[in-house]
N, C-alpha and C positions, 0 to 999 in steps of 0.2 A: 139262462138257457132253459128251454122247455123240452122235456122228453115226451114223445107221443108214441103210444103203442096201439097197434090195431088189434082189437079183440074179436070182433064179429066178422063173418064171412061175407060173400057177395050175393047170396041167393036173395032175390026179391028186393034188391037195392035200386034206388032211383038213379037215373043216368047222371044228373048233376052231382050227386054225392059220390058216385063212382069216379067221376072225372076229378073231383076235388081230392079224393084219396090218391088218385094217380099223380096229381101235381105234388102231393106230399111224399110220393114214392112209397106209399103204404099199399102194396098190391096184394099182400097175403096176411092172414092172421099171424100174430106173434112177431111181426116186423116192427122195428122201432127206429125213429129218426130223432135227431137233436136239432132244434131250430132256435133262432134268436127270438126274443120276446118283443115283437113289433106288431103294428096294427094289421099288416097284411096277413101274417100267420095267425093272429088271434081271430080274425074274421073267418079264415079257413077252418080253424079248430071249432069255432062256434057252429059252423055249418054241419060238421061231421061228428059232433059230440056224442051222438047215439051209437057210434061204431068204434070209438077209440077211448082210451084212458090216457090222461095227460097230467102233468104237474111239473113243478120246478125240480130240477135234478141237482143234487149236491156234488161237490168235488170228489168225494170218496167213491160214489157210485159211478160217476163219469170215468174216473181212472180205471175202475174195475171193468167197465164196459170196453174201454179201449184196449186194455190188456188181453181180455179173453175173446172178444168178438170183433175187434177193430181190424179192418182190412184196408190196404192201399187200393187205389183205383184199378190196379191190375190183379186183384184177388190174392195178393200176397199178404199174409198176416203181419201186423205191426210187431216189430222186434222189441224186446225188453228194453234195449238201450235207447230207443226212440220214443218211448211212452211219455216221458216227461215233456219232451219238446212238442209232441203232438198235442198233449193235454193243454199246454200253455197256449198254443195257437187256437185250439177249439174254444177255450174259455174267452179268448179275445174276439171270437166271432169270425176268425179267419180259417174256416173249414176247408175252403178250396186251396189255400196256401199250404195246409198241412198234408195235402194229397191223400187224405183218408176218405173212404166212402162215408157218406152221411147215413147210410142204411146199416142197421145192425140186425142180423137175423138171430132171433132169440129162440130158446126152447120154451115149451109150455111151463108154467110155474110149478115148482116142486110142491107137492101136497095140494095142488089145485089152486083155483082162484080164491077160495074161501068165502066168496061173495057171489051173488048172481051176476051172470054176464049179460042179462037182459034188462037190468034196472040201472038207474043213475046212482051215483055215489051217495047222495042224500037219502035214497030209498033203500039202503043196505045192498047196493049193487057195486059194480066196479067201473061202469062207464062214466065218462065225464071227467070233471076236475077232481083229481085225487090229492091235490095239494102236496104235502110232504110224504104221504103214504106211497107215492109212486116209487120212491127209493126202495121201500121194502119189496114191492112187487118186482122191480127190476133185479134186485139182488137174488130173488128166488128164480128168476128166469135166466140167469147167466150160467 
């Protein structure tokens, strides 16, 4: 599973990139989606890499996201007793069967991003593939 977080806003953005972000349901900064790792999503990620941070999410962070920010499709928070069942379905790639929203509305990270929001990860920025560091960023945003 890949976690994608929108970092940058919409000012001065090209139309095709804006549409791709809309397909990913990333309409505002600090929104996060969990998607399976397949060619379709990897192509979309490659196109919008200058506006998002992404990486592989681990089980501990995914569970914390579902507990704190998970909502059912009718905006009701996920109950504590259902967290394990929902987590199991999400890890299997059955997000629709779990009836949970794929969108997680996060807060800005505590103590800031600590890196530039205008540069790629390899150039001491936050954008692009964060690999395993995405879990640290997500835990600060919960």
